[in-house]
One Martini backbone bead per residue (centre of mass of N, CA, C, O) as a GRO file, in nm:
protein
   95
    1MET     BB    1  -2.957  -4.395  -5.014
    2LYS     BB    2  -2.899  -4.499  -4.725
    3LYS     BB    3  -2.611  -4.389  -4.715
    4MET     BB    4  -2.669  -4.094  -4.755
    5VAL     BB    5  -2.858  -4.049  -4.507
    6PHE     BB    6  -2.654  -4.153  -4.299
    7SER     BB    7  -2.433  -3.947  -4.364
    8ALA     BB    8  -2.605  -3.693  -4.300
    9VAL     BB    9  -2.671  -3.760  -4.008
   10ALA     BB   10  -2.382  -3.800  -3.905
   11LEU     BB   11  -2.284  -3.520  -3.978
   12VAL     BB   12  -2.481  -3.365  -3.789
   13ALA     BB   13  -2.417  -3.508  -3.527
   14PHE     BB   14  -2.106  -3.440  -3.518
   15SER     BB   15  -2.135  -3.134  -3.531
   16PHE     BB   16  -2.291  -3.094  -3.267
   17ALA     BB   17  -2.089  -3.231  -3.088
   18GLY     BB   18  -1.859  -3.037  -3.147
   19MET     BB   19  -2.010  -2.765  -3.047
   20ALA     BB   20  -2.077  -2.856  -2.750
   21ASN     BB   21  -1.752  -2.824  -2.660
   22ASN     BB   22  -1.740  -2.492  -2.733
   23GLU     BB   23  -1.780  -2.366  -2.475
   24VAL     BB   24  -1.772  -2.107  -2.260
   25LYS     BB   25  -1.538  -2.054  -2.000
   26GLU     BB   26  -1.522  -1.944  -1.691
   27VAL     BB   27  -1.263  -1.758  -1.527
   28GLU     BB   28  -1.119  -1.734  -1.228
   29VAL     BB   29  -0.982  -1.435  -1.086
   30LYS     BB   30  -0.721  -1.393  -0.870
   31GLU     BB   31  -0.637  -1.134  -0.659
   32THR     BB   32  -0.343  -1.022  -0.521
   33LYS     BB   33  -0.268  -0.842  -0.231
   34LYS     BB   34  -0.049  -0.642  -0.100
   35GLU     BB   35   0.036  -0.586   0.206
   36GLU     BB   36   0.064  -0.287   0.392
   37THR     BB   37   0.285  -0.144   0.613
   38ILE     BB   38   0.214   0.118   0.836
   39VAL     BB   39   0.424   0.330   1.003
   40LYS     BB   40   0.364   0.520   1.280
   41THR     BB   41   0.442   0.793   1.444
   42ASN     BB   42   0.497   0.925   1.757
   43CYS     BB   43   0.482   1.255   1.778
   44SER     BB   44   0.525   1.333   2.078
   45SER     BB   45   0.782   1.173   2.113
   46TYR     BB   46   0.944   1.290   1.888
   47ALA     BB   47   0.932   1.585   1.971
   48MET     BB   48   1.060   1.561   2.253
   49ALA     BB   49   1.325   1.434   2.168
   50SER     BB   50   1.412   1.652   1.963
   51THR     BB   51   1.407   1.892   2.171
   52ILE     BB   52   1.611   1.775   2.371
   53ALA     BB   53   1.843   1.734   2.174
   54GLU     BB   54   1.872   2.032   2.097
   55SER     BB   55   1.928   2.137   2.383
   56ASN     BB   56   2.180   1.956   2.437
   57TYR     BB   57   2.350   2.056   2.198
   58TYR     BB   58   2.350   2.371   2.289
   59GLY     BB   59   2.372   2.377   2.625
   60TYR     BB   60   2.072   2.475   2.699
   61THR     BB   61   1.795   2.608   2.842
   62MET     BB   62   1.489   2.643   2.741
   63THR     BB   63   1.236   2.819   2.699
   64ASN     BB   64   0.916   2.793   2.673
   65SER     BB   65   0.885   2.919   2.392
   66GLU     BB   66   1.122   2.760   2.255
   67PHE     BB   67   1.001   2.478   2.313
   68ALA     BB   68   0.733   2.516   2.183
   69SER     BB   69   0.840   2.571   1.893
   70ALA     BB   70   1.000   2.317   1.860
   71TYR     BB   71   0.783   2.110   1.914
   72THR     BB   72   0.581   2.206   1.698
   73PHE     BB   73   0.770   2.150   1.457
   74TYR     BB   74   0.809   1.838   1.505
   75TYR     BB   75   0.514   1.760   1.512
   76ASN     BB   76   0.437   1.861   1.220
   77THR     BB   77   0.634   1.692   1.074
   78CYS     BB   78   0.526   1.419   1.171
   79VAL     BB   79   0.239   1.450   1.058
   80ASP     BB   80   0.318   1.486   0.763
   81ALA     BB   81   0.458   1.217   0.735
   82ASN     BB   82   0.223   1.034   0.798
   83ASN     BB   83   0.033   1.142   0.570
   84SER     BB   84   0.261   1.058   0.338
   85GLY     BB   85   0.454   0.793   0.435
   86ALA     BB   86   0.688   0.874   0.579
   87THR     BB   87   1.015   0.843   0.724
   88LEU     BB   88   1.142   0.916   1.027
   89LEU     BB   89   1.419   1.093   1.151
   90GLN     BB   90   1.638   1.188   1.354
   91PRO     BB   91   1.789   1.448   1.427
   92VAL     BB   92   2.086   1.642   1.311
   93PHE     BB   93   2.354   1.797   1.468
   94VAL     BB   94   2.575   2.041   1.330
   95GLY     BB   95   2.892   2.209   1.457
   0.00000   0.00000   0.00000
């Protein structure tokens, strides 16, 4: 009888000891974010350089209204590209 009681107590004790080690452990997950470098173009410099390049390509001096129109076009193109994340290239004139 003593052996049976001892076996029952041992069985219960080892069962609890085995379950105590099965606790859920929280694992900390670290997310690494890749930093993006966004290069914005200076739109006034871009528009000025593009307008001067256009004027030089055609070989004549633009009037004030032609210059303003070309400058505004290049400036707005630059702003749109900056807002969308696009990279601007200098315009190429083919003749």
